[in-house]
C-alpha positions in Angstrom: 26.5 51.1 27.2 27.6 47.8 28.8 23.9 47.0 29.6 22.9 47.7 26.0 25.7 45.4 24.7 24.7 42.7 27.1 21.0 43.1 26.1 22.0 42.9 22.4 23.9 39.8 22.9 21.1 38.2 24.8 18.6 39.1 22.1 20.8 37.8 19.4 21.3 34.6 21.3 17.6 34.3 21.9 16.9 34.7 18.2 19.6 32.2 17.3 18.1 29.7 19.7 14.7 30.2 18.0 16.2 29.7 14.6 18.1 26.7 15.7 15.0 25.3 17.3 13.0 25.8 14.1 15.8 24.0 12.2 15.7 21.0 14.5 11.9 20.8 14.5 11.8 21.2 10.7 14.3 18.4 10.2 12.5 16.0 12.5 9.2 17.0 11.0 10.6 16.4 7.5 11.8 12.9 8.5 8.4 12.1 10.1 6.6 13.4 7.0 8.7 11.3 4.7 7.9 8.2 6.9 4.2 9.0 7.0 4.1 9.5 3.2 6.0 6.2 2.8 3.3 4.4 4.7 0.7 6.0 2.5 2.6 4.8 -0.6 2.9 1.4 1.0 -0.9 1.1 1.4 -1.4 2.1 -2.2 1.0 -0.7 -3.2 -0.9 -3.3 -1.1 -4.2 -2.2 -2.8 -2.6 -2.5 -6.2 -1.2 -6.0 -5.4 -4.7 -7.1 -4.3 -6.0 -6.1 -7.6 -3.1 -7.8 -9.4 -4.0 -11.1 -7.7 -7.6 -10.9 -9.0 -6.3 -10.0 -12.5 -3.8 -12.9 -12.4 -6.5 -15.4 -11.6 -8.8 -14.0 -14.2 -6.1 -14.3 -16.8 -5.3 -17.9 -15.7 -9.0 -18.7 -16.2 -8.9 -17.2 -19.7 -5.9 -19.3 -20.5 -7.5 -22.5 -19.3 -10.8 -21.7 -21.1 -9.0 -20.9 -24.3 -7.2 -24.2 -24.2 -10.4 -26.2 -23.4 -12.1 -24.5 -26.4 -9.3 -24.7 -28.9 -6.9 -27.3 -27.7 -4.0 -25.0 -28.7 -0.9 -25.4 -26.6 -0.2 -21.7 -26.7 -3.0 -21.2 -24.2 -1.3 -23.7 -21.8 1.9 -21.6 -22.0 -0.1 -18.5 -21.1 -1.8 -20.3 -18.3 1.5 -21.5 -16.8 2.8 -17.9 -16.9 -0.3 -16.6 -15.2 -0.1 -19.4 -12.6 3.5 -18.3 -11.8 2.4 -14.7 -11.6 -0.3 -15.6 -9.1 2.2 -17.2 -6.8 4.6 -14.3 -7.1 2.0 -11.7 -6.4 0.6 -13.6 -3.4 4.2 -13.9 -2.0 4.7 -10.1 -2.5 1.3 -9.5 -0.8 2.3 -11.5 2.2 5.6 -9.7 2.4 4.0 -6.3 2.1 1.5 -7.0 4.9 4.0 -8.7 7.2 3.6 -5.8 9.7 -0.2 -6.3 9.9 -1.4 -9.5 11.7 -5.0 -8.9 10.6 -4.0 -9.0 6.9 -1.7 -12.0 7.5 -4.7 -13.9 8.8 -6.8 -12.8 5.8 -4.1 -14.1 3.5 -4.2 -17.4 5.4 -7.9 -17.6 4.6 -7.4 -16.5 1.0 -4.7 -19.0 0.1 -6.7 -22.2 0.3 -9.5 -20.7 -1.9 -7.0 -19.5 -4.5 -5.3 -22.9 -4.5 -8.6 -24.7 -4.9 -9.5 -22.6 -7.9 -6.1 -23.0 -9.5 -6.3 -26.8 -8.9 -9.7 -26.8 -10.6 -8.2 -25.0 -13.6 -5.3 -27.3 -13.8 -7.6 -30.3 -13.7 -9.5 -28.9 -16.6 -6.4 -28.7 -18.7 -5.3 -32.2 -17.6 -8.6 -33.6 -18.7 -8.5 -31.8 -22.0 -5.0 -33.2 -22.7 -6.2 -36.7 -21.9 -9.5 -36.7 -23.7 -9.1 -34.0 -26.3 -12.6 -32.9 -25.4 -14.0 -29.7 -24.0 -17.0 -31.5 -22.6 -15.8 -31.0 -19.1 -16.7 -27.3 -19.4 -20.3 -28.4 -18.7 -21.4 -28.5 -15.0 -18.2 -26.8 -13.6 -20.1 -24.0 -11.9 -19.8 -21.6 -14.8 -17.4 -18.7 -14.9 -17.5 -18.5 -11.1 -15.5 -21.7 -10.7 -18.0 -23.6 -8.5 -18.1 -20.6 -6.1 -14.3 -20.4 -5.5 -14.1 -17.0 -7.3 -16.9 -15.6 -5.1 -14.9 -16.6 -2.1 -11.7 -15.1 -3.5 -13.5 -11.8 -4.3 -15.1 -11.6 -0.9 -11.8 -12.2 0.9 -9.9 -9.7 -1.3 -12.7 -7.2 -0.7 -12.3 -7.6 3.0 -8.6 -7.0 2.7 -9.2 -3.9 0.5 -11.6 -2.5 3.2 -8.9 -2.9 5.8 -6.3 -1.2 3.7 -8.7 1.5 2.8 -9.2 2.4 6.4 -5.4 2.3 7.0 -5.1 4.7 4.0 -7.5 7.1 5.6 -5.7 7.0 8.9 -2.3 7.4 7.4 -3.4 10.3 5.2 -4.8 12.0 8.3 -1.6 11.4 10.2 0.5 12.8 7.4 -1.8 15.8 7.1 -1.7 16.5 10.8 2.0 16.2 10.9 2.4 18.7 8.1 0.1 21.2 9.7 2.0 21.0 13.0 5.3 21.5 11.3 4.0 24.5 9.4 2.5 26.0 12.6 5.9 25.6 14.5 7.8 27.3 11.6 5.3 30.2 11.4 5.1 30.8 15.2 8.9 30.5 15.5 9.5 33.0 12.7 6.9 35.4 14.1 8.4 35.2 17.6 11.9 35.9 16.2 10.6 38.9 14.2 8.8 40.3 17.3 11.9 40.0 19.4 14.1 41.7 16.8 11.4 44.5 16.3 11.2 45.2 20.1 15.0 45.3 20.3 15.2 47.7 17.4 12.6 50.0 19.1 14.6 50.0 22.3 17.8 51.1 20.5 
């Protein structure tokens, strides 16, 4: 009788340890999964911010062009707002990629091209204010801004490619972590059930 009691306590203790182990692993797995998914969300945010920079510059171009064609100050106000947004989004992009030296270097290459294009736009508005003529539209490299926009798109495309690969890697890490966690939970529960079943058969 004493042997059976001891055996029962040992089995109960064993099952309790398994359940406790599953709980600990589940908690750690949940924390890691949240962290992995956080990095996935972070990558999506960087991709969105890269697109926002392109949109900001496009809107600034539209504001400048509208002013050159119409001379209406309303377009200047829109241009100034877009200019501020470009700066804000570039700063946020720099902050978001502060953990990635490769992207920081890419931003360093992007900034001078963006500044050159924005300077060109500002000069267009300045000339329009001084001369009241839209003649300066001629010979300015068309809508590509003398090649600056091509450089901007190429650099942002490179950064998108880098983030795209990071997204693939981070999604895979999150998927693998989830699968491992599920496997541990299933194996632990099955083991606990087997032990309890064997114990029941012995009684």
